[in-house]
N, C-alpha and C positions, 0 to 999 in steps of 0.2 A: 058451586064447586064440582068439578068432575069426579067420577068414580076413581079415575087414575090418581088424581091429587089426594083423595081420601086414602087410597092404598099407600101412597108415599108417606103421608103423615103417620098412618098407623104403623108402617114398617119402621120408620125412624123412632117412634115412641117405644116400640117393643125392643128395638136394638139398644136404645139408650137405657131402658130398664135392665136389660141383660148385662150390659157392660158396667152399669153402676153396681149391680150385684157382685160381679167379679171383683171390682175395685174394693168394695166394702168387706166382702166375705173372705175372698182369697188373699188379696194383697194386704189388707189391714188387719184382718181378724184371724182367719183359719191358719194360713200358712206359717206366719211367724211363731205362733204358739205350738202348733203341731210339729213344726221343724225342730224346735228346741226340746220338746218333751218326747218325741217319738223317733224322728229320723236322725237326730243328732244327739240322742240321749247319752251316748258314750263319751261325748266331748264335754269340755268345760263350758261354762256359760260364755266365757270370753271367746273361745274358739267358735262356738255356734253363732255368736253375734257377729264376729268377723266374717264367717262364711256367708251369712245372710246379707251383710253389708256389701261384700264383694259381688254377690249374685245380683243385687239391685243395681250396683254400679255398672256391672257388665251389661245387663239388659238395657240400662239407660244409655250407655255409650253406643250400643248397637243402634238404638233408635235415633239417637242424635246424629249418627252418621247416615242412616238410611232416610230419615224424614225429608230432607230437602229433595232427594231424588224421587221419593214416593209422592211428595206434594206436586212435583213437576209432572209426574206421570198422571196423577189424579186430575190436574188441570188440563192436561193435553187431550183427555177424551175417553175413549171407549173402554178402558180397562178398569174404571172405578169399581164397578160391581164385582168383577172377577177378583180383583185384588182384595176387596172387602171380604169376599167369601174365603179367599186363601188365608188371609191373616186371621180371620175369625176362626176358621177351622183349625189353624195352628194353635191358637189360644185354647180353644175348646178341647182339642184332642190331648194337648199336653196337661191341661187341668185334669182331664179324665184319667190320664196316665198316673197321676199322683195316687190314685186309689190303689194301684197295684204295687207301689213301692213299699218294700218291707222295712221293718224297724232297723235302725242304725245304717240305712243305706242313704246317708246324707248327700253323697255326690250325685246319685241318680235323682234324688228329690230336687236338689239345686238345679240340675240340668233341665228337668221338666219345668221348674218354676221360671227359669230364665227364658226358655222358649215360649211358655205361656204368656209371660210379660211382654215379650216381643210381639207375639200375636195380638195381644190386647192393645198395646200401644200403636202398633202398625195399623190395625183395623180402624182406629179412631181417625187416622189421617184421611181415610176414604169416607 
């Protein structure tokens, strides 16, 4: 096996490890709890649950609409790596942005979350 092939396998393994961490920590663990207890603390449980559900639905709808076009672009050729970097950077920077969101700023937190989810899901296409 060539060194190039080993680098590809290592890169894929590290990327998979990182995006799995995002899915388990941010999507399933950290964000829902922190959202309800910190960013949306002034709202009722029903309101914060609705806000979180609407954010997930919005992010999913954007990806559902973008995925066919992104898949076609990925299959066509030379933009795979660049778009992987763009979507990964979107997910990473928006997740990092959550650190700076103050208490009771649920709309800003939801906005960052939606963009981070789009970055995460979009990067998986590539």
